C-alpha angles and dihedrals in degrees: 000000000000119000121188115199123189122203130179117159137042095256088056091061093058089060094035091058090065091043094049092049093049090053091048090051093053099029097110096036092056099026093239124185108194119201117193123204126187114202095199093236086133111034102157109112092224091051099043127354097048089053090049091054090044090062093042089233123180121273118280109241098196131032115189095189095207097155126181130334142116118320093254094045093048095048093045093050091049093052091052095050096040091052087062092053095046090050091057101039100038094197127198091224133020116204124210121193130207126329105293128118090268091061093048093049089048093049098048094043094047092051096041085057093043099246122148112258131207123188122208112209097019127169100040114141133179092174087223110127091189088075115088086208091061092058090047097049094047093048094045092048093052095052095042122108093200123029120197107202126192100214147006094264090058091049091052094049091056092051090050089053090056102254115151112261089222090066095049118086122188096214100149130234117328088198090059088056089057094045095053090045090053105038095093093048089047090054090066092060112102110220094211091054090049091055092047091050100048104026115138091193132044100229113145112230143180100210115223121150120348143175117228112228131192132173134182115122118120091231089064103036109030096073110060093212092056093046090046090051090054094048092047088054092053091048106036109022102043095102114126095026131082124333092239142023116212113203124183099199120221110231093239093048091048088057090050093049092051091048093054096042090241090119090064088049092054093048090053092049121117094276097262094106116078111194117200137183114244110297128208124267095259092049091048091048089054092048090050096048092053101042122113085225142332129245111190150127094223124121097209094050090058089061097039092051090051091050092048096039097242119147111249128199109193120204094215137100092224142009136215086208102066091155086076094059121110092241089057094047100269131111101247132111127183120226104159109207092308102135094204092053089042092054094044092048093047092051089048090048089057090062096039126097107208119228120216112249108229094202111182112258095015093104096104109276101088095114093049090052090050094050092049091049090051091054090049089060099048 
């Protein structure tokens, strides 16, 4: 059987690691030929290729080299280039991952050419149509032949949308597989060494307790006044919380900070903000697992903190991962970019001991369940 998997951005890799390892485990038993395609949606070494090497993943056979552009242009160019690859390879299954433009282009192209399509991380819904990812995930789900869902809530959402129950497989979270496979290696990363290696400033610190901070969502960075409000909160209103904030800065956000002069303000702050270049996955996992709490707008960190039992304050109005919310047994609270809510929730997080969310099927075997269900449908 020939399986063709398409990846495009850093978060894809975290799920793909589990998928690739499951395929390797059963490769001989099921006579699997695995073709890997990189769309080029992320092409920065720090954001993609370095992470690929970190996990020692197999060689990529096809690079579409699409690069940046508008959503429509990016998806269109991916479809044109992917069509050429599918014509040559003629796979039994095409696999789309996540909810990014790469997944949308993969789903549409595969179905237009009548290939069977599987979707990793199906059924997530934020119900926020202003998010491009929401359009992508709905469209990919509704053209897929096999949908790998991370939790029961996602399963139920797909049923409610009219998707045939026989095509939905409650596999669990592929990201959780990679986390559990990586936690031991992450434990060997020294946080002080990580700070020294990636520091964007030269402040001397004696690290005690810290909050981990990340930021990249357009809703938080596109409008200068919103971004400035968040930065001023970190600089001026952090008293009474952790001694330090550790912030691995997304390259696009760093550019924005420098354009708006906010980077200079951060460097001149009282020394409690530690700015880092992007760190590798294992270093980030170690930073997350030892944080007092996490303040973020990331989707993946909402899941990782619930698994690890770390309080999480999410700067979003909604989440496509409600299983991570406190009311559902997770460690996550939503605050949007309301500074008062942010301040109150961060203070509460300081006094909160997270409880690991023992979500069914998040124990580390999701990818294997997905692969077995794919063979059951051949």
